[in-house]
C-alpha positions as CSV (number, residue, x, y, z in Angstrom):
1,P,0.6,1.1,-4.4
2,R,-2.1,-0.1,-6.7
3,Q,-4.1,-2.7,-5.5
4,E,-2.1,-5.6,-7.5
5,T,0.8,-4.1,-6.0
6,E,-0.1,-4.2,-2.2
7,L,0.3,-8.1,-2.3
8,L,3.5,-7.8,-3.2
9,V,4.0,-5.1,-0.5
10,D,2.5,-8.1,1.3
11,A,4.8,-10.8,0.8
12,V,7.6,-8.8,1.7
13,I,6.3,-7.7,5.3
14,A,5.5,-11.2,5.8
15,W,9.0,-12.6,4.9
16,V,10.1,-9.9,7.2
17,K,8.3,-11.0,10.2
18,K,8.6,-14.5,9.9
19,S,12.8,-13.7,9.3
20,K,12.7,-12.2,12.5
21,I,15.7,-10.0,11.2
22,A,15.7,-7.2,13.8
23,Q,17.1,-4.5,10.9
24,P,16.1,-5.5,8.2
25,R,18.0,-3.5,5.0
26,I,15.4,-3.5,2.1
27,L,16.3,-2.4,-1.7
28,D,13.4,-1.1,-3.4
29,L,14.9,-1.0,-6.8
30,G,12.9,1.0,-9.4
31,T,11.2,2.8,-6.8
32,G,9.1,5.7,-8.8
33,S,6.8,7.3,-7.4
34,G,8.5,5.6,-3.9
35,C,5.3,4.0,-2.6
36,I,6.6,0.7,-2.3
37,A,9.4,2.1,0.3
38,V,6.9,4.4,1.9
39,A,4.4,1.2,2.6
40,L,7.1,-1.3,3.6
41,A,8.7,1.7,6.0
42,R,5.4,2.5,7.8
43,V,4.7,-0.9,8.8
44,L,8.4,-2.3,9.6
45,P,9.5,0.5,11.9
46,H,12.8,-1.1,12.0
47,A,14.0,-1.5,8.7
48,H,16.0,0.0,6.5
49,I,14.9,1.4,3.2
50,T,17.1,2.5,-0.3
51,A,14.8,3.5,-2.8
52,S,16.6,3.7,-6.2
53,D,15.7,4.3,-10.0
54,L,17.4,5.0,-13.1
55,S,15.2,8.1,-13.5
56,L,16.2,11.4,-11.3
57,S,12.7,12.8,-11.9
58,A,11.3,9.7,-10.5
59,L,13.6,10.2,-7.7
60,A,12.3,13.3,-7.0
61,R,8.7,12.1,-6.6
62,A,9.9,9.3,-4.7
63,Q,11.5,12.0,-2.2
64,E,8.4,14.1,-2.7
65,T,6.6,11.3,-1.4
66,I,8.9,9.8,1.7
67,S,9.1,13.6,3.0
68,A,5.2,13.5,3.1
69,F,5.4,10.7,5.5
70,G,8.0,11.8,7.3
71,L,10.5,9.3,6.6
72,T,13.6,10.9,5.4
73,D,15.7,9.4,8.5
74,R,14.4,5.9,7.3
75,I,14.8,5.9,3.6
76,T,17.6,6.6,1.4
77,C,17.2,7.3,-2.1
78,V,20.4,6.7,-4.4
79,Q,19.8,6.9,-8.1
80,G,21.4,4.3,-10.4
81,D,20.9,1.6,-13.3
82,L,19.4,-1.5,-11.5
83,L,22.2,-3.0,-9.4
84,A,25.3,-1.0,-10.7
85,P,25.4,0.9,-7.4
86,F,25.1,-2.1,-4.9
87,Q,28.0,-4.0,-6.1
88,D,29.3,-4.6,-3.1
89,T,26.3,-4.1,-0.7
90,F,24.2,-6.2,1.0
91,F,20.9,-6.1,1.7
92,D,18.0,-8.8,3.1
93,C,15.6,-8.2,0.8
94,I,15.0,-6.4,-2.5
95,V,11.9,-5.9,-3.6
96,T,10.8,-4.8,-7.3
97,N,8.1,-3.9,-9.6
98,L,10.4,-3.5,-13.0
99,P,8.7,-2.4,-16.3
100,Y,6.9,-5.9,-17.7
101,I,5.0,-4.5,-20.3
102,G,5.7,-5.9,-23.8
103,T,5.6,-3.6,-26.4
104,R,3.2,-6.2,-28.5
105,I,0.6,-5.6,-25.7
106,H,0.5,-1.8,-25.5
107,A,-3.3,-1.6,-26.1
108,V,-4.0,-3.6,-23.2
109,V,-2.3,-1.0,-20.8
110,Q,-5.4,0.7,-18.9
111,E,-5.4,4.1,-20.1
112,N,-5.1,6.2,-16.9
113,V,-1.9,4.5,-16.4
114,R,-0.6,4.8,-19.9
115,R,-1.5,8.2,-19.6
116,F,0.0,9.2,-16.0
117,E,3.2,6.8,-16.3
118,P,6.3,7.4,-18.1
119,S,6.8,4.6,-20.9
120,T,10.4,3.7,-19.1
121,A,8.7,2.8,-16.1
122,L,6.1,0.4,-18.1
123,F,7.7,-1.0,-21.2
124,S,10.3,-3.5,-21.6
125,G,11.0,-4.7,-25.2
126,H,8.9,-7.1,-27.1
127,D,8.4,-9.8,-24.5
128,G,8.2,-7.5,-21.9
129,L,11.1,-8.9,-19.9
130,D,14.4,-7.0,-21.4
131,V,14.7,-5.3,-18.1
132,Y,14.6,-8.2,-15.6
133,R,16.8,-10.3,-18.4
134,R,19.4,-7.6,-17.3
135,F,18.6,-7.7,-13.4
136,F,18.7,-11.5,-12.9
137,A,22.1,-11.0,-14.8
138,E,23.2,-8.6,-12.9
139,L,22.0,-10.6,-9.6
140,Q,24.4,-13.5,-10.5
141,R,27.5,-11.1,-10.3
142,V,27.0,-9.1,-6.9
143,Q,29.6,-9.8,-4.4
144,F,26.9,-10.4,-1.8
145,P,23.1,-11.5,-3.0
146,P,20.4,-10.7,-1.1
147,Q,18.5,-13.5,1.1
148,I,15.4,-12.9,-1.0
149,V,14.0,-11.1,-4.4
150,F,10.4,-10.0,-4.3
151,G,9.2,-8.9,-7.6
152,E,6.1,-8.2,-10.0
153,F,5.8,-9.5,-13.5
154,G,2.5,-9.5,-16.2
155,D,0.3,-12.4,-16.0
156,T,1.0,-14.2,-19.4
157,Q,4.9,-14.5,-18.2
158,K,5.0,-16.9,-15.8
159,D,6.9,-19.7,-17.9
160,D,8.8,-17.1,-20.2
161,L,10.4,-15.4,-16.7
162,H,11.3,-19.0,-15.3
163,T,13.9,-19.5,-18.1
164,L,15.6,-16.6,-16.9
165,L,16.3,-17.7,-14.0
166,N,19.3,-19.2,-12.3
167,P,18.7,-23.0,-12.0
168,G,20.4,-22.7,-8.4
169,W,17.5,-20.2,-7.1
170,R,14.6,-21.6,-5.1
171,V,11.7,-19.6,-6.9
172,Q,8.2,-19.3,-5.9
173,F,5.0,-17.8,-7.4
174,Y,2.5,-16.2,-6.3
175,K,-1.1,-15.0,-7.3
176,D,-3.1,-12.1,-7.5
177,F,-6.5,-11.5,-6.5
178,A,-7.9,-12.8,-9.9
179,G,-6.0,-16.0,-9.5
180,L,-3.5,-15.2,-12.0
181,D,0.4,-15.6,-11.1
182,R,1.9,-12.1,-10.8
183,Y,4.6,-12.4,-8.3
184,F,7.7,-14.1,-7.3
185,S,10.3,-14.6,-4.9
186,L,13.9,-16.2,-5.4
187,Q,15.8,-17.1,-2.3
188,F,19.3,-17.5,-1.9
189,S,21.5,-20.8,-0.8
190,Y,24.3,-20.1,1.6
191,D,25.4,-22.8,1.8
């Protein structure tokens, strides 16, 4: 993962180790190249990871990455749009780095990112939160919500993102290496 996304992976790893779940089931939603799934599988040898993406070409790339690291027995790839394939599937944890760049700030995307990443993996409407809006709506409808969700967002989106969350969800925000709010976790209560 990119340096910023490494912190997201670290947060998932810390939560799994603290939770002491023997065989955690983790969904890497919007896996792209599969780097998050691979990083988690390498550090968490007892985890089973599902890597999903809407894009078949992204999943093909993810499968190449997974195969290169010899993890095809521990990471399953699933094609689908957000949580649609998983309405009745339980995961202990969902981790996602969904598109969060708004079209109004296209100019600030680094050239090396813009050149090599498909626009659907980067941009999500005017404010960058269209895909997260859909994801949070779907999260409220799944039959078995996960224990926790980790996600990455843009450094100016914290307040807007917070307004999209269900008031019953316990949210925590985390800072990146520059001290900017860039990651969140949502915990679900089963009371």
